[in-house]
N, C-alpha and C positions, 0 to 999 in steps of 0.2 A: 373436480369441476373445472371446466375450461374457461370460466369467466374471471378467474383470479389472475392477478398480475404480480410479478416479482419486481420490486422497485430497488434500484441501486442508487445510493446517495453518497456522493463524495464531492471533492472540489474539482470542477472541470472547466471553469471559465477563466483559465489563464494558460500560459505556456510553460508552467513549471513541470519539468519532466517527471519528477517524483509523484506529484499529484495526478498526473495523467496516467501513470503506470500502476496505480495501486487499487484498481477495482477488480474484485474477484471475477466479474463477468468476463474479463479479458483472458483468463487462464484456464477456465473450465468450460469446455465447449458445450456440455450438456445443458447449461443454462439457456443456450440459444434455442432449445426445443420448447421453451415456455414463452408466454407473453411477458415481455420485459420492458422497463423504462429506466433511463438514466436521468438522474436529477442532480443539479448543482445544489450544494448544501444551503446556499444563501437564497436560492430562488426555486424552492421545491414547488412543483405543480400539484398542489393539494387536491385540486378537483379531479385528478386522475386516481387518487388513492381511496380504496374502499376498506372498511373494517376487516374484511376477510382476506385481504391481500397480504403479501409478505414484503417487508422492508429490510434491506441489508445496508447498513451504514458502515462505510470504510472503503479503503483505508485512508491514511493521512492524519494530520494533526487536527482532528475535528473536535476533540473533547476539551471542554473548559478553555477554549481559545478566546471566545468573546460571547457576550450576552445574546447576540442575535443567533449564533450557531447553537448555543445551548437551548435556546427557546425552540429552535427548529427541531432539534433532537427530541425534546420533551413533547412537542406537538405530534411527532411521529408516534410516540408511545400513547398519546391521548386518542388518536384517531384510528390506530391499527393495533390489533392484538398480537401481531406476530412480527416482532422487531428484533433483528440480530445486529450485533456489532462484530465486524470482521477486521481485526488488525488495525483499527483506528487507535489514535494515541492522544495522551494529554499534551497540551501545547499552550502554555502560558508564556507570552512574550514578556520579558522583564520590564519593558517600557509601557506595559498595558496593565490595567487593574485586574486583580484576581477575580475570577467568576466561578461560581459553583452552581449547584441546583439540579443536576441530572440524577435521577433515581436509578442507579445501576441494577437494582433488584427487579426492575420491571421488564428487563429484556428477556426474550425467549432463550437466547444463548448469547454469550458475550466472550470475546477474547480480545485483549488489547495488546498493543506492541510494547507497552512499558513493563519491563521485567521487574518483579518484586515491587510492585507499585503500592502506594499507601492505602489503596482500597481493598487490597487482597484479591483483585480480579485475576482471572486466568490469563496467562501469557500466550499471545498469538502474534508472531512476527508479521511484518508487512507482507502481503501476498505477492508483491513484486519480486520476491525471491524466486518465483516460478518463471521469471522471464528467461527465455532461452539464450539470450546474449550473455548471461552470466556463465554459460558453459563454453563460450567461444574461446578458442585458443589463439593467443598472439604473444610473440616474444616482447618482453619489456625492454626498453632501451632508454627510457627517460628516468633519471634519478629521482626527480621531484616534479610533480604536476599539481597545479592549483585549480580547484573547481569552486568558484564562489557562488553564493546566493546572489541573484541579480539585485535584490533589494539591500544587500549588505556587502558591498565590495571589499575585497581584500587588496590592499594597496601594495603592489610589488612590481618591480621591473626585472627581477632576476630570473624568474621561472616561467615556463609556459603556463597559460591560464585560459580557461573557458568558464562559462557560468551555467547554472542549472536550467536556463531557458533554452539551451541547445537541444537538438533532437536527441532522444535517448540512445540511439545507436552511436552517435558521436561521443556522448558521455561515456558509454561503456567501453568504446574503443580507447578513449583517452585514459581511463582507469587501467585497462589491460596493458597499455604501453608504459605505465609508470610504476616505479618501485615503491615510491611513497606518494600518498595523496594528502595534500593539505586542503582542508575544506571547512566551510561553516554551514553546510546543508545536511539535513538529516539523511535523506536518501543516498547521497553520495557517500557519507560515512558508512551507511548500511551496505550499499553495493560493493564498496571497496573492501570491507571486511569479508563479505561473501566471496570475493575474488582473492582472499587471503593476502591483501596488501597491507603495508604499514600505513595506518590512518592517523592523521594528526588533526585534531579539532582546533580551529582558530576562531577566536571571538565568539564564545558561547553567549547566545542572546535569547535562548528559550529553555523552558523546563524540559522540553522533549528529549534533549540530549542525556539528561540524568537517567532516563529509563531505558537506555540502550543495553541490550544483552551483551553485545560485543563492544566494549568501551573503547573509544578512540583515545589515543595518547594526547597529551597536551603540549608536548615538545617533540621535535624530530629526533632528539637524543634519547627518548624513552625506549625502554626495552620493547622489541618487536614481538607481539604476541602471536601465537599460532591459531589461526582461524580456520584451519583446514577442514574441520567438521561442521562449520557453521551453515554452509549452504544445504547440506543434507538434512541437518536438524530442522532448519526453517521450513523446508519443503515437506518434511514428514509431518510437522505440526499443522501446516495448512491443508494438506491432503486429508488428515484425520478430521479437521474441522469441516471441510467440504463434505466428507462422507456423512457426518452427523446432520449437517444442514439438508443434504439431499434426502436422507432418510426422513427428516421432518417434512420436507416438501411432498414426498410421495405417500408417506404413511400417516402422518399426523394431519397435514393440511389437505391431503387427498387431491393434489393437483395432477393434472394429466398434460401431456405435451400438447402444444397448440401450433397450428399452422401459421398463426400470426406471430411474427418475430418482433413486434414492438418497433422501437426506433432507437437510434443512438445519436448522441451529439457528434457533429462532424469533427470537432477537434479531438474527441476521444478516439475516433476511428484512426486518426493519424498515429496514435500511440499503440494501436492494437498489434500485439506480437503474433507470431504464428502459433497455431494450436500445439499444446504440449502433449496431448494424448489423443488417441483415436476416439471417435464418437461411438462408445460402447453403450448400448441401450440400458441405462440405469443399473450398471454394475458399480461396485465400489471401485474408485479410481486407484490405480497404481501408477507411479510416476514413470513416464516414458518421454525422455528428452531427446529431441533431434539435435545432433551436434551442428553448430553453426559457426561460420567464420565471418569476420568483418570484411566488408567490401573494400 
């Protein structure tokens, strides 16, 4: 039926590079063949969502972050019978009260980025692992680089430093040029590990770091782990989840392609990477990555 819409819900109303780069819509071009809408988690446009639509929540630290976001996720489950979680994660800031209340058994499918989590939910790393800049080749020449969360500055004058509100191409280039990355942002920890860098977590301020599959070190003197297989593993898991979701869309929910392409938030468009695979009419996706270089 062509009157159904796929709704993607994540955090889009800021300039946080990780939040802007973690929506599945950006990496699987076949979604663009359906009627779609992008919603900010805090300001979901409820009047556009019908019970027979599909909602995909993620990625980003959306789960158990605050009462407002929990309520929004629960409302998605109340008004729509087809709700998926794709690579979202638990995210309690230590200076905020603990919140719970999401019934994880109600989701059609769920995969969260927290490895071996307390709820026993399936692991699915952030979909930003599909970003083509993670494959870009560049010689490293900086021993240590610092990438701070803009809201949680890392005070130092010794090393080169940028923050996570920089454009994603600048962040990826900075990681590629550094041997060791010192950071306090989730996505920089994740991306640096996927690029097989030595990652040091500075000033842990959220529960989200505890769920990382590829654990950052806590000091620069820590043993350097080998993350060489991390990128392939994360992409394999996301492609497998995509194929399950697409099978549901076509066979369970009986959706057909639509000439109407919906709309996208303008700030999300700025984060849109190049397509990773050709538009193959509803075949299972196999990873095809175009090699990229930094400008």
